[in-house]
C-alpha positions in Angstrom: -16.4 -58.2 31.4 -18.3 -55.9 29.1 -16.6 -53.3 27.0 -18.5 -50.2 26.1 -17.7 -48.3 23.0 -18.9 -44.8 22.6 -18.5 -42.6 19.6 -17.0 -39.2 20.3 -19.4 -36.4 19.8 -19.2 -34.7 16.5 -17.8 -31.2 16.7 -19.8 -29.1 14.2 -18.6 -25.8 15.5 -15.0 -26.2 14.3 -15.8 -26.0 10.5 -18.0 -23.0 11.1 -15.3 -21.3 13.2 -12.7 -21.9 10.5 -15.0 -20.5 7.8 -15.7 -17.5 10.0 -12.0 -16.8 10.5 -11.2 -17.2 6.8 -14.0 -14.7 6.0 -12.6 -12.2 8.5 -9.1 -12.6 7.2 -10.3 -12.0 3.6 -12.2 -8.9 4.7 -9.1 -7.7 6.5 -6.9 -8.2 3.5 -9.4 -6.4 1.3 -9.6 -3.5 3.7 -5.8 -3.4 4.0 -5.4 -3.3 0.2 -7.9 -0.4 0.0 -6.2 1.6 2.7 -2.8 0.8 1.1 -4.0 1.9 -2.3 -5.4 5.1 -0.9 -2.1 5.8 0.9 -0.1 5.2 -2.3 -2.4 7.5 -4.3 -2.0 10.3 -1.7 1.8 9.8 -1.7 1.9 9.9 -5.5 -0.2 13.1 -5.5 2.1 14.7 -2.9 5.2 13.9 -4.9 3.6 15.3 -8.1 2.7 18.5 -6.3 6.1 18.9 -4.9 7.8 18.2 -8.2 5.5 20.8 -9.9 6.4 23.3 -7.2 10.1 22.8 -7.8 9.7 23.1 -11.6 7.8 26.3 -11.1 10.5 27.6 -8.8 13.1 26.7 -11.4 11.3 28.8 -13.9 11.5 31.9 -11.8 14.9 31.3 -10.2 17.2 34.3 -10.8 20.4 32.4 -11.2 21.2 29.6 -13.7 22.8 27.4 -11.0 19.6 27.7 -8.9 17.5 26.8 -11.9 19.7 23.7 -12.4 19.5 22.8 -8.8 15.7 23.0 -8.7 15.4 21.1 -12.0 17.8 18.3 -10.8 16.0 18.0 -7.5 12.6 17.8 -9.2 13.9 15.1 -11.5 15.4 13.1 -8.7 12.3 13.3 -6.5 10.1 12.4 -9.4 12.2 9.3 -10.3 12.5 8.1 -6.7 8.8 8.7 -6.0 7.8 6.8 -9.2 10.0 3.9 -8.1 8.3 3.9 -4.6 4.8 4.0 -6.1 5.6 1.3 -8.6 6.9 -1.0 -5.9 4.0 -0.3 -3.5 1.5 -1.0 -6.2 3.1 -4.4 -6.9 3.1 -5.3 -3.3 -0.6 -4.4 -3.0 -1.6 -6.7 -5.9 
């Protein structure tokens, strides 16, 4: 009775495939961070524009209560927007 032993064929495609997948994942993460950063920048600019609009409206409001309402709203939107932007930038790091 003779026993034959054969070595399994080496699979060289597996390491290349893993390296390719890792490179794609890295590119995807980089692209996602760039898009996320762009979105956060646009959001931040939008909040700043709206806050500026409300502050301008407060300057020309005819009644003191209206001035106070615009000023308070602008401050609230500015604070909440800054918190969102700060959190989003931390997530994107």
